[in-house]
CHARMM internal coordinates of N, CA and C (Angstrom, degrees):
IC EDIT
DIST 1 N 1 CA 1.3636
DIST 1 CA 1 C 1.6035
ANGL 1 N 1 CA 1 C 108.28
DIST 1 C 2 N 1.3115
ANGL 1 CA 1 C 2 N 110.72
DIHE 1 N 1 CA 1 C 2 N 128.36
DIST 2 N 2 CA 1.5211
ANGL 1 C 2 N 2 CA 119.27
DIHE 1 CA 1 C 2 N 2 CA 179.39
DIST 2 CA 2 C 1.4492
ANGL 2 N 2 CA 2 C 115.28
DIHE 1 C 2 N 2 CA 2 C -109.31
DIST 2 C 3 N 1.2830
ANGL 2 CA 2 C 3 N 119.22
DIHE 2 N 2 CA 2 C 3 N 138.94
DIST 3 N 3 CA 1.4924
ANGL 2 C 3 N 3 CA 125.39
DIHE 2 CA 2 C 3 N 3 CA -170.32
DIST 3 CA 3 C 1.5801
ANGL 3 N 3 CA 3 C 103.29
DIHE 2 C 3 N 3 CA 3 C -128.61
DIST 3 C 4 N 1.3878
ANGL 3 CA 3 C 4 N 115.74
DIHE 3 N 3 CA 3 C 4 N 144.62
DIST 4 N 4 CA 1.3779
ANGL 3 C 4 N 4 CA 122.77
DIHE 3 CA 3 C 4 N 4 CA 166.08
DIST 4 CA 4 C 1.4455
ANGL 4 N 4 CA 4 C 112.98
DIHE 3 C 4 N 4 CA 4 C -122.24
DIST 4 C 5 N 1.3438
ANGL 4 CA 4 C 5 N 123.33
DIHE 4 N 4 CA 4 C 5 N 133.28
DIST 5 N 5 CA 1.4753
ANGL 4 C 5 N 5 CA 123.00
DIHE 4 CA 4 C 5 N 5 CA 173.61
DIST 5 CA 5 C 1.4492
ANGL 5 N 5 CA 5 C 110.57
DIHE 4 C 5 N 5 CA 5 C -126.27
DIST 5 C 6 N 1.3238
ANGL 5 CA 5 C 6 N 125.28
DIHE 5 N 5 CA 5 C 6 N 143.29
DIST 6 N 6 CA 1.2879
ANGL 5 C 6 N 6 CA 134.98
DIHE 5 CA 5 C 6 N 6 CA -179.98
DIST 6 CA 6 C 1.5256
ANGL 6 N 6 CA 6 C 109.34
DIHE 5 C 6 N 6 CA 6 C -84.56
DIST 6 C 7 N 1.4007
ANGL 6 CA 6 C 7 N 115.36
DIHE 6 N 6 CA 6 C 7 N 131.09
DIST 7 N 7 CA 1.5062
ANGL 6 C 7 N 7 CA 118.72
DIHE 6 CA 6 C 7 N 7 CA -176.35
DIST 7 CA 7 C 1.4919
ANGL 7 N 7 CA 7 C 108.55
DIHE 6 C 7 N 7 CA 7 C -119.96
DIST 7 C 8 N 1.2350
ANGL 7 CA 7 C 8 N 119.90
DIHE 7 N 7 CA 7 C 8 N 135.43
DIST 8 N 8 CA 1.3807
ANGL 7 C 8 N 8 CA 129.56
DIHE 7 CA 7 C 8 N 8 CA 170.86
DIST 8 CA 8 C 1.5558
ANGL 8 N 8 CA 8 C 115.27
DIHE 7 C 8 N 8 CA 8 C -107.16
DIST 8 C 9 N 1.3595
ANGL 8 CA 8 C 9 N 117.91
DIHE 8 N 8 CA 8 C 9 N 133.98
DIST 9 N 9 CA 1.4181
ANGL 8 C 9 N 9 CA 118.00
DIHE 8 CA 8 C 9 N 9 CA 178.00
DIST 9 CA 9 C 1.5541
ANGL 9 N 9 CA 9 C 117.41
DIHE 8 C 9 N 9 CA 9 C 112.30
DIST 9 C 10 N 1.4224
ANGL 9 CA 9 C 10 N 108.50
DIHE 9 N 9 CA 9 C 10 N -3.76
DIST 10 N 10 CA 1.5187
ANGL 9 C 10 N 10 CA 110.38
DIHE 9 CA 9 C 10 N 10 CA -178.90
DIST 10 CA 10 C 1.5464
ANGL 10 N 10 CA 10 C 103.83
DIHE 9 C 10 N 10 CA 10 C -89.66
DIST 10 C 11 N 1.3936
ANGL 10 CA 10 C 11 N 116.32
DIHE 10 N 10 CA 10 C 11 N 145.36
DIST 11 N 11 CA 1.4455
ANGL 10 C 11 N 11 CA 121.04
DIHE 10 CA 10 C 11 N 11 CA -173.32
DIST 11 CA 11 C 1.4863
ANGL 11 N 11 CA 11 C 111.46
DIHE 10 C 11 N 11 CA 11 C -140.08
DIST 11 C 12 N 1.3289
ANGL 11 CA 11 C 12 N 119.45
DIHE 11 N 11 CA 11 C 12 N -11.43
DIST 12 N 12 CA 1.4530
ANGL 11 C 12 N 12 CA 121.34
DIHE 11 CA 11 C 12 N 12 CA -170.07
DIST 12 CA 12 C 1.5400
ANGL 12 N 12 CA 12 C 109.29
DIHE 11 C 12 N 12 CA 12 C -155.66
DIST 12 C 13 N 1.3188
ANGL 12 CA 12 C 13 N 113.97
DIHE 12 N 12 CA 12 C 13 N 171.19
DIST 13 N 13 CA 1.4361
ANGL 12 C 13 N 13 CA 117.38
DIHE 12 CA 12 C 13 N 13 CA 172.86
DIST 13 CA 13 C 1.4298
ANGL 13 N 13 CA 13 C 118.53
DIHE 12 C 13 N 13 CA 13 C -59.60
DIST 13 C 14 N 1.2562
ANGL 13 CA 13 C 14 N 117.71
DIHE 13 N 13 CA 13 C 14 N -26.80
DIST 14 N 14 CA 1.4276
ANGL 13 C 14 N 14 CA 122.39
DIHE 13 CA 13 C 14 N 14 CA -177.97
DIST 14 CA 14 C 1.5433
ANGL 14 N 14 CA 14 C 107.81
DIHE 13 C 14 N 14 CA 14 C -70.64
DIST 14 C 15 N 1.3480
ANGL 14 CA 14 C 15 N 122.29
DIHE 14 N 14 CA 14 C 15 N -37.61
DIST 15 N 15 CA 1.4520
ANGL 14 C 15 N 15 CA 130.11
DIHE 14 CA 14 C 15 N 15 CA 173.27
DIST 15 CA 15 C 1.4696
ANGL 15 N 15 CA 15 C 106.80
DIHE 14 C 15 N 15 CA 15 C -58.52
DIST 15 C 16 N 1.3060
ANGL 15 CA 15 C 16 N 117.74
DIHE 15 N 15 CA 15 C 16 N -49.52
DIST 16 N 16 CA 1.5412
ANGL 15 C 16 N 16 CA 117.93
DIHE 15 CA 15 C 16 N 16 CA -178.01
DIST 16 CA 16 C 1.5231
ANGL 16 N 16 CA 16 C 106.85
DIHE 15 C 16 N 16 CA 16 C -60.37
DIST 16 C 17 N 1.2334
ANGL 16 CA 16 C 17 N 119.88
DIHE 16 N 16 CA 16 C 17 N -44.07
DIST 17 N 17 CA 1.5124
ANGL 16 C 17 N 17 CA 123.30
DIHE 16 CA 16 C 17 N 17 CA -179.67
DIST 17 CA 17 C 1.5452
ANGL 17 N 17 CA 17 C 113.36
DIHE 16 C 17 N 17 CA 17 C -59.05
DIST 17 C 18 N 1.3987
ANGL 17 CA 17 C 18 N 112.50
DIHE 17 N 17 CA 17 C 18 N -41.73
DIST 18 N 18 CA 1.5044
ANGL 17 C 18 N 18 CA 116.59
DIHE 17 CA 17 C 18 N 18 CA 178.99
DIST 18 CA 18 C 1.5397
ANGL 18 N 18 CA 18 C 107.94
DIHE 17 C 18 N 18 CA 18 C -69.63
DIST 18 C 19 N 1.2472
ANGL 18 CA 18 C 19 N 121.62
DIHE 18 N 18 CA 18 C 19 N -43.59
DIST 19 N 19 CA 1.5455
ANGL 18 C 19 N 19 CA 121.17
DIHE 18 CA 18 C 19 N 19 CA -179.67
DIST 19 CA 19 C 1.5175
ANGL 19 N 19 CA 19 C 106.47
DIHE 18 C 19 N 19 CA 19 C -64.34
DIST 19 C 20 N 1.3070
ANGL 19 CA 19 C 20 N 117.55
DIHE 19 N 19 CA 19 C 20 N -46.41
DIST 20 N 20 CA 1.4852
ANGL 19 C 20 N 20 CA 118.18
DIHE 19 CA 19 C 20 N 20 CA -176.64
DIST 20 CA 20 C 1.5490
ANGL 20 N 20 CA 20 C 112.43
DIHE 19 C 20 N 20 CA 20 C -56.80
DIST 20 C 21 N 1.3075
ANGL 20 CA 20 C 21 N 111.19
DIHE 20 N 20 CA 20 C 21 N -40.58
DIST 21 N 21 CA 1.5039
ANGL 20 C 21 N 21 CA 118.22
DIHE 20 CA 20 C 21 N 21 CA -174.87
DIST 21 CA 21 C 1.5641
ANGL 21 N 21 CA 21 C 106.41
DIHE 20 C 21 N 21 CA 21 C -72.71
DIST 21 C 22 N 1.3938
ANGL 21 CA 21 C 22 N 117.96
DIHE 21 N 21 CA 21 C 22 N -41.26
DIST 22 N 22 CA 1.4333
ANGL 21 C 22 N 22 CA 115.76
DIHE 21 CA 21 C 22 N 22 CA 179.48
DIST 22 CA 22 C 1.5465
ANGL 22 N 22 CA 22 C 114.10
DIHE 21 C 22 N 22 CA 22 C -65.45
DIST 22 C 23 N 1.1854
ANGL 22 CA 22 C 23 N 116.16
DIHE 22 N 22 CA 22 C 23 N -38.89
DIST 23 N 23 CA 1.5792
ANGL 22 C 23 N 23 CA 122.55
DIHE 22 CA 22 C 23 N 23 CA 178.79
DIST 23 CA 23 C 1.5464
ANGL 23 N 23 CA 23 C 106.21
DIHE 22 C 23 N 23 CA 23 C -67.37
DIST 23 C 24 N 1.2145
ANGL 23 CA 23 C 24 N 119.80
DIHE 23 N 23 CA 23 C 24 N -46.91
DIST 24 N 24 CA 1.4208
ANGL 23 C 24 N 24 CA 121.68
DIHE 23 CA 23 C 24 N 24 CA -175.89
DIST 24 CA 24 C 1.5656
ANGL 24 N 24 CA 24 C 114.86
DIHE 23 C 24 N 24 CA 24 C -66.74
DIST 24 C 25 N 1.3296
ANGL 24 CA 24 C 25 N 113.01
DIHE 24 N 24 CA 24 C 25 N -22.14
DIST 25 N 25 CA 1.4927
ANGL 24 C 25 N 25 CA 119.33
DIHE 24 CA 24 C 25 N 25 CA 179.72
DIST 25 CA 25 C 1.6009
ANGL 25 N 25 CA 25 C 108.41
DIHE 24 C 25 N 25 CA 25 C -77.22
DIST 25 C 26 N 1.3442
ANGL 25 CA 25 C 26 N 119.26
DIHE 25 N 25 CA 25 C 26 N -16.14
DIST 26 N 26 CA 1.4255
ANGL 25 C 26 N 26 CA 122.00
DIHE 25 CA 25 C 26 N 26 CA -177.63
DIST 26 CA 26 C 1.5045
ANGL 26 N 26 CA 26 C 111.95
DIHE 25 C 26 N 26 CA 26 C -77.55
DIST 26 C 27 N 1.3496
ANGL 26 CA 26 C 27 N 119.97
DIHE 26 N 26 CA 26 C 27 N 114.12
DIST 27 N 27 CA 1.4891
ANGL 26 C 27 N 27 CA 119.09
DIHE 26 CA 26 C 27 N 27 CA 178.30
DIST 27 CA 27 C 1.4827
ANGL 27 N 27 CA 27 C 114.83
DIHE 26 C 27 N 27 CA 27 C -52.89
DIST 27 C 28 N 1.2748
ANGL 27 CA 27 C 28 N 116.84
DIHE 27 N 27 CA 27 C 28 N 131.31
DIST 28 N 28 CA 1.5270
ANGL 27 C 28 N 28 CA 120.90
DIHE 27 CA 27 C 28 N 28 CA 179.93
DIST 28 CA 28 C 1.4994
ANGL 28 N 28 CA 28 C 113.22
DIHE 27 C 28 N 28 CA 28 C 95.71
DIST 28 C 29 N 1.2828
ANGL 28 CA 28 C 29 N 119.51
DIHE 28 N 28 CA 28 C 29 N -5.59
DIST 29 N 29 CA 1.4859
ANGL 28 C 29 N 29 CA 124.15
DIHE 28 CA 28 C 29 N 29 CA 178.41
DIST 29 CA 29 C 1.5700
ANGL 29 N 29 CA 29 C 104.69
DIHE 28 C 29 N 29 CA 29 C -106.91
DIST 29 C 30 N 1.4163
ANGL 29 CA 29 C 30 N 110.68
DIHE 29 N 29 CA 29 C 30 N 135.47
DIST 30 N 30 CA 1.4567
ANGL 29 C 30 N 30 CA 116.54
DIHE 29 CA 29 C 30 N 30 CA 178.58
DIST 30 CA 30 C 1.5474
ANGL 30 N 30 CA 30 C 108.51
DIHE 29 C 30 N 30 CA 30 C -146.51
DIST 30 C 31 N 1.3414
ANGL 30 CA 30 C 31 N 111.69
DIHE 30 N 30 CA 30 C 31 N 177.61
DIST 31 N 31 CA 1.5567
ANGL 30 C 31 N 31 CA 116.35
DIHE 30 CA 30 C 31 N 31 CA 176.99
DIST 31 CA 31 C 1.5442
ANGL 31 N 31 CA 31 C 115.04
DIHE 30 C 31 N 31 CA 31 C 48.11
DIST 31 C 32 N 1.4394
ANGL 31 CA 31 C 32 N 110.04
DIHE 31 N 31 CA 31 C 32 N 51.06
DIST 32 N 32 CA 1.4559
ANGL 31 C 32 N 32 CA 116.17
DIHE 31 CA 31 C 32 N 32 CA -173.58
DIST 32 CA 32 C 1.6324
ANGL 32 N 32 CA 32 C 101.08
DIHE 31 C 32 N 32 CA 32 C -80.80
DIST 32 C 33 N 1.3768
ANGL 32 CA 32 C 33 N 113.00
DIHE 32 N 32 CA 32 C 33 N 137.43
DIST 33 N 33 CA 1.4833
ANGL 32 C 33 N 33 CA 120.84
DIHE 32 CA 32 C 33 N 33 CA 175.87
DIST 33 CA 33 C 1.5512
ANGL 33 N 33 CA 33 C 102.04
DIHE 32 C 33 N 33 CA 33 C -141.94
DIST 33 C 34 N 1.4129
ANGL 33 CA 33 C 34 N 115.36
DIHE 33 N 33 CA 33 C 34 N 109.86
DIST 34 N 34 CA 1.4244
ANGL 33 C 34 N 34 CA 120.56
DIHE 33 CA 33 C 34 N 34 CA -179.35
DIST 34 CA 34 C 1.5595
ANGL 34 N 34 CA 34 C 108.19
DIHE 33 C 34 N 34 CA 34 C -107.74
DIST 34 C 35 N 1.3595
ANGL 34 CA 34 C 35 N 115.87
DIHE 34 N 34 CA 34 C 35 N 130.02
DIST 35 N 35 CA 1.4405
ANGL 34 C 35 N 35 CA 121.13
DIHE 34 CA 34 C 35 N 35 CA -176.40
DIST 35 CA 35 C 1.5327
ANGL 35 N 35 CA 35 C 109.50
DIHE 34 C 35 N 35 CA 35 C -109.51
DIST 35 C 36 N 1.3327
ANGL 35 CA 35 C 36 N 115.98
DIHE 35 N 35 CA 35 C 36 N 119.11
DIST 36 N 36 CA 1.4369
ANGL 35 C 36 N 36 CA 117.34
DIHE 35 CA 35 C 36 N 36 CA 170.72
DIST 36 CA 36 C 1.5055
ANGL 36 N 36 CA 36 C 117.09
DIHE 35 C 36 N 36 CA 36 C -68.51
DIST 36 C 37 N 1.3547
ANGL 36 CA 36 C 37 N 114.23
DIHE 36 N 36 CA 36 C 37 N -37.96
DIST 37 N 37 CA 1.4988
ANGL 36 C 37 N 37 CA 115.77
DIHE 36 CA 36 C 37 N 37 CA 173.10
DIST 37 CA 37 C 1.4454
ANGL 37 N 37 CA 37 C 119.45
DIHE 36 C 37 N 37 CA 37 C -59.50
DIST 37 C 38 N 1.3347
ANGL 37 CA 37 C 38 N 113.07
DIHE 37 N 37 CA 37 C 38 N -42.41
DIST 38 N 38 CA 1.5231
ANGL 37 C 38 N 38 CA 120.66
DIHE 37 CA 37 C 38 N 38 CA -178.12
DIST 38 CA 38 C 1.5798
ANGL 38 N 38 CA 38 C 108.38
DIHE 37 C 38 N 38 CA 38 C -88.44
DIST 38 C 39 N 1.2658
ANGL 38 CA 38 C 39 N 119.85
DIHE 38 N 38 CA 38 C 39 N -4.54
DIST 39 N 39 CA 1.5281
ANGL 38 C 39 N 39 CA 121.01
DIHE 38 CA 38 C 39 N 39 CA -170.59
DIST 39 CA 39 C 1.4817
ANGL 39 N 39 CA 39 C 111.66
DIHE 38 C 39 N 39 CA 39 C 42.21
DIST 39 C 40 N 1.3459
ANGL 39 CA 39 C 40 N 116.56
DIHE 39 N 39 CA 39 C 40 N 56.28
DIST 40 N 40 CA 1.4481
ANGL 39 C 40 N 40 CA 119.92
DIHE 39 CA 39 C 40 N 40 CA 174.98
DIST 40 CA 40 C 1.4641
ANGL 40 N 40 CA 40 C 108.19
DIHE 39 C 40 N 40 CA 40 C -151.73
DIST 40 C 41 N 1.3929
ANGL 40 CA 40 C 41 N 110.76
DIHE 40 N 40 CA 40 C 41 N 165.44
DIST 41 N 41 CA 1.5636
ANGL 40 C 41 N 41 CA 123.71
DIHE 40 CA 40 C 41 N 41 CA 174.44
DIST 41 CA 41 C 1.5011
ANGL 41 N 41 CA 41 C 104.28
DIHE 40 C 41 N 41 CA 41 C -124.66
DIST 41 C 42 N 1.4794
ANGL 41 CA 41 C 42 N 111.39
DIHE 41 N 41 CA 41 C 42 N 139.18
DIST 42 N 42 CA 1.3513
ANGL 41 C 42 N 42 CA 117.87
DIHE 41 CA 41 C 42 N 42 CA 169.88
DIST 42 CA 42 C 1.5366
ANGL 42 N 42 CA 42 C 105.33
DIHE 41 C 42 N 42 CA 42 C -120.91
DIST 42 C 43 N 1.3105
ANGL 42 CA 42 C 43 N 116.56
DIHE 42 N 42 CA 42 C 43 N 145.49
DIST 43 N 43 CA 1.4372
ANGL 42 C 43 N 43 CA 120.43
DIHE 42 CA 42 C 43 N 43 CA -179.30
DIST 43 CA 43 C 1.5487
ANGL 43 N 43 CA 43 C 109.24
DIHE 42 C 43 N 43 CA 43 C -159.45
DIST 43 C 44 N 1.2879
ANGL 43 CA 43 C 44 N 113.14
DIHE 43 N 43 CA 43 C 44 N 162.48
DIST 44 N 44 CA 1.4958
ANGL 43 C 44 N 44 CA 121.30
DIHE 43 CA 43 C 44 N 44 CA 169.33
DIST 44 CA 44 C 1.4496
ANGL 44 N 44 CA 44 C 112.04
DIHE 43 C 44 N 44 CA 44 C -96.25
DIST 44 C 45 N 1.3837
ANGL 44 CA 44 C 45 N 117.62
DIHE 44 N 44 CA 44 C 45 N 141.60
DIST 45 N 45 CA 1.4226
ANGL 44 C 45 N 45 CA 121.49
DIHE 44 CA 44 C 45 N 45 CA 177.06
DIST 45 CA 45 C 1.4831
ANGL 45 N 45 CA 45 C 111.52
DIHE 44 C 45 N 45 CA 45 C -138.09
DIST 45 C 46 N 1.2709
ANGL 45 CA 45 C 46 N 112.48
DIHE 45 N 45 CA 45 C 46 N 150.16
DIST 46 N 46 CA 1.4752
ANGL 45 C 46 N 46 CA 121.23
DIHE 45 CA 45 C 46 N 46 CA -176.68
DIST 46 CA 46 C 1.4831
ANGL 46 N 46 CA 46 C 115.21
DIHE 45 C 46 N 46 CA 46 C -70.84
DIST 46 C 47 N 1.3189
ANGL 46 CA 46 C 47 N 120.09
DIHE 46 N 46 CA 46 C 47 N -31.30
DIST 47 N 47 CA 1.4547
ANGL 46 C 47 N 47 CA 119.86
DIHE 46 CA 46 C 47 N 47 CA 179.78
DIST 47 CA 47 C 1.5350
ANGL 47 N 47 CA 47 C 106.22
DIHE 46 C 47 N 47 CA 47 C -150.24
DIST 47 C 48 N 1.3458
ANGL 47 CA 47 C 48 N 116.07
DIHE 47 N 47 CA 47 C 48 N 146.92
DIST 48 N 48 CA 1.5244
ANGL 47 C 48 N 48 CA 120.09
DIHE 47 CA 47 C 48 N 48 CA 178.58
DIST 48 CA 48 C 1.4836
ANGL 48 N 48 CA 48 C 116.41
DIHE 47 C 48 N 48 CA 48 C -53.12
DIST 48 C 49 N 1.3215
ANGL 48 CA 48 C 49 N 116.83
DIHE 48 N 48 CA 48 C 49 N -28.55
DIST 49 N 49 CA 1.5098
ANGL 48 C 49 N 49 CA 117.81
DIHE 48 CA 48 C 49 N 49 CA 178.25
DIST 49 CA 49 C 1.4968
ANGL 49 N 49 CA 49 C 112.57
DIHE 48 C 49 N 49 CA 49 C -70.11
DIST 49 C 50 N 1.3304
ANGL 49 CA 49 C 50 N 120.07
DIHE 49 N 49 CA 49 C 50 N -14.43
DIST 50 N 50 CA 1.4197
ANGL 49 C 50 N 50 CA 121.16
DIHE 49 CA 49 C 50 N 50 CA -179.79
DIST 50 CA 50 C 1.4788
ANGL 50 N 50 CA 50 C 111.61
DIHE 49 C 50 N 50 CA 50 C -69.15
DIST 50 C 51 N 1.4365
ANGL 50 CA 50 C 51 N 116.46
DIHE 50 N 50 CA 50 C 51 N -22.03
DIST 51 N 51 CA 1.3861
ANGL 50 C 51 N 51 CA 115.91
DIHE 50 CA 50 C 51 N 51 CA -179.18
DIST 51 CA 51 C 1.4298
ANGL 51 N 51 CA 51 C 115.81
DIHE 50 C 51 N 51 CA 51 C -49.36
DIST 51 C 52 N 1.3602
ANGL 51 CA 51 C 52 N 119.72
DIHE 51 N 51 CA 51 C 52 N -45.59
DIST 52 N 52 CA 1.4493
ANGL 51 C 52 N 52 CA 131.27
DIHE 51 CA 51 C 52 N 52 CA 174.17
DIST 52 CA 52 C 1.4983
ANGL 52 N 52 CA 52 C 109.38
DIHE 51 C 52 N 52 CA 52 C -43.73
DIST 52 C 53 N 1.4067
ANGL 52 CA 52 C 53 N 110.72
DIHE 52 N 52 CA 52 C 53 N -54.96
DIST 53 N 53 CA 1.6159
ANGL 52 C 53 N 53 CA 114.45
DIHE 52 CA 52 C 53 N 53 CA -178.60
DIST 53 CA 53 C 1.4602
ANGL 53 N 53 CA 53 C 110.84
DIHE 52 C 53 N 53 CA 53 C -60.26
DIST 53 C 54 N 1.3516
ANGL 53 CA 53 C 54 N 119.87
DIHE 53 N 53 CA 53 C 54 N -36.81
DIST 54 N 54 CA 1.4702
ANGL 53 C 54 N 54 CA 123.11
DIHE 53 CA 53 C 54 N 54 CA 179.79
DIST 54 CA 54 C 1.5496
ANGL 54 N 54 CA 54 C 111.97
DIHE 53 C 54 N 54 CA 54 C -64.06
DIST 54 C 55 N 1.3514
ANGL 54 CA 54 C 55 N 113.20
DIHE 54 N 54 CA 54 C 55 N -50.67
DIST 55 N 55 CA 1.5173
ANGL 54 C 55 N 55 CA 116.21
DIHE 54 CA 54 C 55 N 55 CA 173.81
DIST 55 CA 55 C 1.5519
ANGL 55 N 55 CA 55 C 112.52
DIHE 54 C 55 N 55 CA 55 C -53.38
DIST 55 C 56 N 1.2962
ANGL 55 CA 55 C 56 N 116.23
DIHE 55 N 55 CA 55 C 56 N -46.78
DIST 56 N 56 CA 1.3933
ANGL 55 C 56 N 56 CA 119.02
DIHE 55 CA 55 C 56 N 56 CA -178.55
DIST 56 CA 56 C 1.5780
ANGL 56 N 56 CA 56 C 110.95
DIHE 55 C 56 N 56 CA 56 C -60.52
DIST 56 C 57 N 1.4114
ANGL 56 CA 56 C 57 N 117.55
DIHE 56 N 56 CA 56 C 57 N -41.62
DIST 57 N 57 CA 1.3985
ANGL 56 C 57 N 57 CA 118.29
DIHE 56 CA 56 C 57 N 57 CA 177.36
DIST 57 CA 57 C 1.3706
ANGL 57 N 57 CA 57 C 116.41
DIHE 56 C 57 N 57 CA 57 C -60.68
DIST 57 C 58 N 1.4461
ANGL 57 CA 57 C 58 N 120.26
DIHE 57 N 57 CA 57 C 58 N -39.49
DIST 58 N 58 CA 1.3551
ANGL 57 C 58 N 58 CA 123.39
DIHE 57 CA 57 C 58 N 58 CA 177.61
DIST 58 CA 58 C 1.5677
ANGL 58 N 58 CA 58 C 112.18
DIHE 57 C 58 N 58 CA 58 C -70.79
DIST 58 C 59 N 1.2895
ANGL 58 CA 58 C 59 N 116.78
DIHE 58 N 58 CA 58 C 59 N -41.74
DIST 59 N 59 CA 1.5375
ANGL 58 C 59 N 59 CA 118.30
DIHE 58 CA 58 C 59 N 59 CA 178.57
DIST 59 CA 59 C 1.5801
ANGL 59 N 59 CA 59 C 111.42
DIHE 58 C 59 N 59 CA 59 C -69.13
DIST 59 C 60 N 1.3313
ANGL 59 CA 59 C 60 N 116.33
DIHE 59 N 59 CA 59 C 60 N -27.11
DIST 60 N 60 CA 1.4315
ANGL 59 C 60 N 60 CA 115.48
DIHE 59 CA 59 C 60 N 60 CA 174.17
DIST 60 CA 60 C 1.5593
ANGL 60 N 60 CA 60 C 113.84
DIHE 59 C 60 N 60 CA 60 C -72.23
DIST 60 C 61 N 1.3143
ANGL 60 CA 60 C 61 N 114.43
DIHE 60 N 60 CA 60 C 61 N -14.70
DIST 61 N 61 CA 1.4697
ANGL 60 C 61 N 61 CA 120.65
DIHE 60 CA 60 C 61 N 61 CA -177.84
DIST 61 CA 61 C 1.4500
ANGL 61 N 61 CA 61 C 110.49
DIHE 60 C 61 N 61 CA 61 C -93.57
DIST 61 C 62 N 1.5077
ANGL 61 CA 61 C 62 N 117.51
DIHE 61 N 61 CA 61 C 62 N -0.65
DIST 62 N 62 CA 1.3587
ANGL 61 C 62 N 62 CA 119.48
DIHE 61 CA 61 C 62 N 62 CA 173.68
DIST 62 CA 62 C 1.5271
ANGL 62 N 62 CA 62 C 118.50
DIHE 61 C 62 N 62 CA 62 C 103.38
DIST 62 C 63 N 1.3178
ANGL 62 CA 62 C 63 N 112.40
DIHE 62 N 62 CA 62 C 63 N 13.10
DIST 63 N 63 CA 1.4939
ANGL 62 C 63 N 63 CA 117.65
DIHE 62 CA 62 C 63 N 63 CA -177.26
DIST 63 CA 63 C 1.5616
ANGL 63 N 63 CA 63 C 109.26
DIHE 62 C 63 N 63 CA 63 C -123.51
DIST 63 C 64 N 1.3127
ANGL 63 CA 63 C 64 N 114.37
DIHE 63 N 63 CA 63 C 64 N 160.73
DIST 64 N 64 CA 1.4694
ANGL 63 C 64 N 64 CA 119.58
DIHE 63 CA 63 C 64 N 64 CA -174.31
DIST 64 CA 64 C 1.4932
ANGL 64 N 64 CA 64 C 106.20
DIHE 63 C 64 N 64 CA 64 C -104.95
DIST 64 C 65 N 1.3661
ANGL 64 CA 64 C 65 N 117.24
DIHE 64 N 64 CA 64 C 65 N 137.13
DIST 65 N 65 CA 1.4351
ANGL 64 C 65 N 65 CA 125.41
DIHE 64 CA 64 C 65 N 65 CA 176.69
DIST 65 CA 65 C 1.5724
ANGL 65 N 65 CA 65 C 106.46
DIHE 64 C 65 N 65 CA 65 C -98.72
DIST 65 C 66 N 1.2460
ANGL 65 CA 65 C 66 N 116.24
DIHE 65 N 65 CA 65 C 66 N 128.62
DIST 66 N 66 CA 1.5299
ANGL 65 C 66 N 66 CA 117.87
DIHE 65 CA 65 C 66 N 66 CA 174.77
DIST 66 CA 66 C 1.5019
ANGL 66 N 66 CA 66 C 110.07
DIHE 65 C 66 N 66 CA 66 C -112.05
DIST 66 C 67 N 1.3401
ANGL 66 CA 66 C 67 N 114.78
DIHE 66 N 66 CA 66 C 67 N 130.66
DIST 67 N 67 CA 1.5386
ANGL 66 C 67 N 67 CA 115.07
DIHE 66 CA 66 C 67 N 67 CA 174.94
DIST 67 CA 67 C 1.4404
ANGL 67 N 67 CA 67 C 112.25
DIHE 66 C 67 N 67 CA 67 C 91.12
END
COOR INIT
IC SEED 1 N 1 CA 1 C
IC BUILD
């Protein structure tokens, strides 16, 4: 299952690296692709309930998730 979340507050490659690292650290999330241009992250997850964990990881890194 693939999920896409919109992220506000990213402004550079360092932000992309931070979000990628945060999402990749969540067990059950893989194939993380963060786009600075689209202000979004796409990733595979093992279960729909893991979306909440992904959002928390991004927000704990200092960014806002929209939608």
